[in-house]
N, C-alpha and C positions, 0 to 999 in steps of 0.2 A: 653521454647520450645527447644528440642534437635535438633542437626544438621540434622537428618533424616527427622523430621517433617518440619523443616525450608526449607530444599531442596525440599521436596515434594510440599510444597506450592509454592515455586518459580518455580519449574518445571511445575506445573499446570498453572501458569500465562504465562510461556513461551510457553507452548503448545496452550494456548488461542491466543497468538500472532502469532504462526505458522498458526493457523486456519484463522486468519485475513489476513495474508500475502498470503496464498494459494488462498484465495478468491480474493484478489487484483490481483494476477497474472492472474487468469481466466478472471476477468472482463476487465482488461486492454488489455489482449491478444485478447479476442473476439471482443472488440470494435475496436482494431487496425486492425484486419483482415477484419472486416466488412467495415471499412472506406477505406481501400486499395481496397477492392472488388468494392466499389462504385466509385473508381477513385481518392479518396482524399489521395494520397500516403504520402504526407508530414506529415499530422496530424496522419494518420494511423501508420506510422513508429514511431512517437513520443510515441504513446500509446504502441506499441510493445516494444520499448526501456524501457518504464516504467515498463512493466511486467518483463523485464530482471533485472531491479534494485530491484524489489520486490523479485525476486529469490535470489538475493545476501543477502537480509535480512533473507530469510528462511535459507540459509546456515549458517549465523552467529548464528542465534537462535538455530538451530539444534545442532551445535557444542557445544554451551554453555550447552544445556540440557544434552548432552553426558558427558561433563566435570563434571556436577553435579551428575552424576550417574543415570540419567533418560534415557528414550527412547522417541525420538521425535515422535509425532503422525502426520503421513502424510495422515491420512484417513478422516480428517474432513475439511469441508468447510462451510462458511456462505453462505447465499442466495446471488446469483450473480444477479445484476440488469442490464438488457440489454436495452440500449437505442435504440429507433427507428430513431433518428436523432442526429445530432451533439450536439445540445443544451441539449437534454435529457442525452446523454452520459456524457457530461461534468458535468451536475448536479448530476447524479448518482455517478460519480467518486468523485466529491467534497463531497457529503454526506458521502460516504464511508471513505474518508480521514479524515473528521471531526470526525467521530465515532472512527476511529482507533487512532487518536490523543488523544481523551479522554481516550480510553483504555490504551494507552501507559503511559499517565500521571498517571493514577491510579496505574498501575503496577509498575512504577518507585517509586512512593510513598511507596507502600507496600513493595517492595523489599529493598528499602533503610532502611525502618524501621526494616528489618531483618538483616541489616548490611552487605548485599551482594552488595558492591559498584561496583564490577567488572561487575556484571550483570546489575545493574542500569545504569552504564556508557555506556554499550553497547546499552541498550534500549534508552538512551538519544541521542546517535549518530543516531540511526534509527529514533527517534522522530524528530530530526532536519531535516532529509531528508523528512519525511512525511509532516512536516510543509511547506517545500519548494514545495512539490507536491500540497498542498492545495493552496498556493499562486499562483502557475502557473495556476491552474484550474480557480481560481477567476479572474486572469488577462485575460484568454481566454474569459470568460463570459463577462467581461467588454468590451473587444474589439468587441465582437459580438453585444453588446448593442450600441456601437458607430458607427460601420460601417455596421452592418446588417449581417445576416446569409449568404446571397448569396455571398457578397464580401469576407467574411471570408473563405468560402469554395473555392472560386476561388483562393485565396492566398495560400490555403493548398492542391491544386491538385497535384503539382509536388514536388518531393524532391529537396533538394538543391545540389544534386550531379552533 
């Protein structure tokens, strides 16, 4: 496979990652705004902060696509799942993160097989952050299971400012 074909394949995988990241931004952002509107400022701000972190991922991926001679596709987004309550939101975000983790692992494997270790390392760094998001979402669901939704929401009404 020549370098143009190799880069084309890698750029395609990176554009798929962009699509996932743009979708995550939208989902976290809308959940955050909704929660803040409902008065749950602390957890709402955490979701908004998460959308900002996802934007940082977009920036890294887009820069790498440009370095490889491609063009980042900013016009694609996956289906965004909007929860109607905090448990649904957490579960939708958890499912999204789990799917994204699988996508990143597959992409890292494919990109490593093409010997583009710079891109694989960048995606590995993002994967580590996504795994952290997954763990946090799982912990929030465990907390809700232990203390109940009502108590969880009371504890997330006000920001720590």
